[in-house]
C-alpha positions in Angstrom: -6.6 -2.5 -21.6 -4.6 1.6 -21.4 -6.0 2.3 -18.2 -6.2 -1.2 -16.2 -2.5 -0.9 -17.5 -1.8 2.8 -15.9 -3.9 1.6 -12.7 -1.6 -1.7 -12.4 1.5 0.3 -12.7 0.2 3.3 -10.8 0.2 1.2 -7.7 3.3 -0.5 -8.3 4.3 3.1 -8.4 2.6 3.7 -4.8 4.3 1.1 -3.0 8.0 1.8 -4.6 7.8 5.6 -3.8 6.9 4.6 0.2 9.4 1.6 0.2 12.0 4.8 -0.7 10.3 6.8 1.3 11.1 4.5 4.6 14.4 4.0 3.5 15.3 7.3 3.1 14.3 8.4 6.4 16.2 5.9 8.2 19.4 6.8 6.3 18.6 10.6 6.6 18.6 10.2 10.3 20.8 7.1 10.5 23.8 8.8 9.5 26.4 11.9 10.7 28.5 12.1 7.0 26.8 15.2 5.2 27.1 14.0 2.0 24.9 11.3 2.6 22.4 13.2 4.7 22.0 15.1 1.2 21.7 12.4 -0.4 19.1 10.8 1.4 17.0 14.4 1.2 17.5 13.9 -2.0 16.4 10.8 -2.6 12.9 11.7 -0.3 12.2 14.5 -2.6 12.1 12.2 -5.7 10.3 9.6 -3.8 7.7 12.0 -2.6 7.0 13.0 -6.7 6.5 9.5 -7.5 4.5 9.0 -5.0 2.3 12.3 -5.7 2.3 11.7 -9.9 2.1 7.8 -8.7 -1.4 9.0 -6.8 -2.9 11.0 -9.8 -2.1 8.3 -12.1 -4.1 5.8 -9.2 -6.8 8.7 -9.8 -7.5 9.1 -13.0 -6.8 5.9 -14.3 -9.7 4.0 -11.5 -12.3 6.7 -13.0 -11.7 5.9 -16.5 -11.6 1.8 -15.6 -14.9 1.9 -13.2 -16.7 3.8 -16.2 -15.3 0.9 -18.6 -17.2 -1.2 -16.3 -20.1 0.3 -15.9 -20.5 0.7 -19.9 -19.7 -3.3 -20.2 -22.5 -4.2 -17.3 -25.0 -1.3 -18.8 -24.4 -3.0 -22.6 -24.9 -6.8 -20.6 -27.5 -6.3 -18.2 -30.3 -3.5 -20.2 -30.6 -5.1 -23.4 
C-alpha cells in the first residue's frame, strides 16, 4: 500500500513541477525587473529539482507496485 501511495504522490509531484516550470519560465521572460527574474529563476531551479525527485519516486514505486502485482497474480493463478 505504501508504494501505491508513493506512486500517486510521485505522479502528483511530476504534474505540479511541470506546472511550476511553465509558470517560472513565463515569469522569467515576461519581466524586466531583475528581482522578479531572480525569483523566477529560483522557482525554476526548485521546480527542476522537484521534477527529478518525483521522477525517481515514480520509477522506484512503479517497480515495487509491479512486483507486488506479479506476486499476487502468481499466488492466485499458480495453485
